[in-house]
C-alpha positions, 0 to 999 in steps of 0.5 A, a space after each residue: 440015772 436019778 436025777 433030782 431038783 435043788 435050788 441055785 446057789 450063787 457057786 453054781 454060776 461056773 458050774 453052769 458055764 462049765 456044763 454049758 461048755 461040756 454039752 455043746 462038745 457032746 451035742 452041740 443041736 440041744 438049744 443051751 446057751 453059749 457062755 457069751 450069753 450067761 457071761 452077758 445076762 448075769 452082769 448087763 441084762 440082771 443089772 439094767 433091769 433091776 433083777 442082779 439081787 432076785 434072779 437067782 431065786 428064779 434058777 432051778 437045777 436038776 443034778 443026777 447022784 454023782 452031783 452033776 448038773 444035767 438040767 437048768 430053767 432060767 430066765 434072761 431076767 428081764 421079767 418077760 416071761 421067758 424061760 430056757 432050758 439048758 440041758 446036758 444031754 438028751 433028758 427023760 421025758 420025766 425030767 423035762 415035765 419037771 422043768 415045764 412046771 418049774 417054768 410055769 411056777 416060777 417064771 410066768 408074767 402078767 400079760 393082756 390080763 392073763 398069765 404067760 410063759 413062753 420057752 425056746 424049744 430046739 426045732 425037731 425036738 419032738 419030745 420037748 414039742 409033745 410035752 409042749 403040746 400036751 400041756 396046752 403050749 401053742 408055737 409062734 411064728 418067732 424064733 431063735 436062731 445062731 449062725 456061724 462064721 468059720 474063721 478063714 480067709 478072713 478080710 482086713 480091718 479097714 477103718 475109716 480115717 478119724 477112727 481108731 480102736 480101743 480095748 478094755 480098761 482104754 473105754 469107760 464103763 460110761 463111755 461104752 453105756 452111752 454107746 450102748 444104749 444109742 446104738 440100741 435106742 433106749 437113750 434117754 436125753 433127759 436122765 442122762 446121769 442114769 447110772 445103771 447102765 454104766 453099772 452094768 458094764 463095769 459088771 461085765 468086765 468082772 464076769 468070769 469069761 471076760 476078757 479086756 482084750 476082746 472087748 473092742 469100741 471104735 472111737 471118733 476123733 472126739 473120743 466117743 464109742 460110735 461102734 463096739 464089739 465084745 467077742 466071748 472066747 469058749 476056749 475049750 470049744 476054740 470058738 468065738 461068740 459076738 455079745 453084744 455089737 452095735 453102731 450109734 445112728 450118726 455112726 452107720 454106713 460107714 462100715 465100722 461095725 465090720 471093722 470092730 467085728 473083723 478086728 474081734 475075729 483076727 484077735 479070736 482066730 489068733 488065740 485059736 478059735 476055728 468059728 465065730 457064732 452070733 445069735 442072730 440072722 440080720 443081713 448084715 451079719 449074712 454079708 460077712 459070712 455067717 450062716 444060721 446053724 441052730 434054731 429053737 422056736 417060741 412056744 406059749 402057754 397062757 393060763 385063765 387065772 393066776 394058778 399055773 401049777 
């Protein structure tokens, strides 16, 4: 197979989404992203980290002689020195080595006086592990695990009195952004007029795989969003993915997170979904029945100088 590198173009977004869908169908243990992360990062993470316009220049693509994309290197757009490989099927060590080189030359960051790059390598991928060892990477005690829940015998949606579930256009981007900021602890009460996060959630509504009926929020009697769950439905592989999920601190321990997730799971099950995934192994998800299924480890390399090529 003749595979060559080329730079990313805007129209490649859907092509890579399709590659992620196809690769999962062919082999679900390649360590690739699911469609939620591809959509959510482009709309939300890149907006929140001010990399929306610059991110495209940091993505590398490898395609074969037919124009089929078989490899991608990308970041989450947070300028944190992390690189992710998306592969169509097991690639040769030569192509993988090129992807390592691209990561090291394009996605390193300065950390404590040294340049650093961190890669995800699927557990048990001996080829990528061998390349990482040869290039001076060290395996960290830090994993990135996806958990699965079969959509059978789902429990009922028990919503406490005084709360209601809304979806899509019934909830403003500002309200969703405020809840997200409170849930994940970055809300700045001195800068409450910051428009960056609302813009991120407005852009999320424009993502190719966004569905308003799967963008769920629980609101209290005052109309405040107190818990939320957005699901992304991969119709081709018949599974849904949760991203993001959160509950503001003052509304926790009331069963709201469980309720909004179950509502979403029932909705995707009605669409034909057989399972749901979440990128977490938290006890909260274990209690819902999720079990860890795909694990990648973080491998880190540091450079003594700015010369990383």
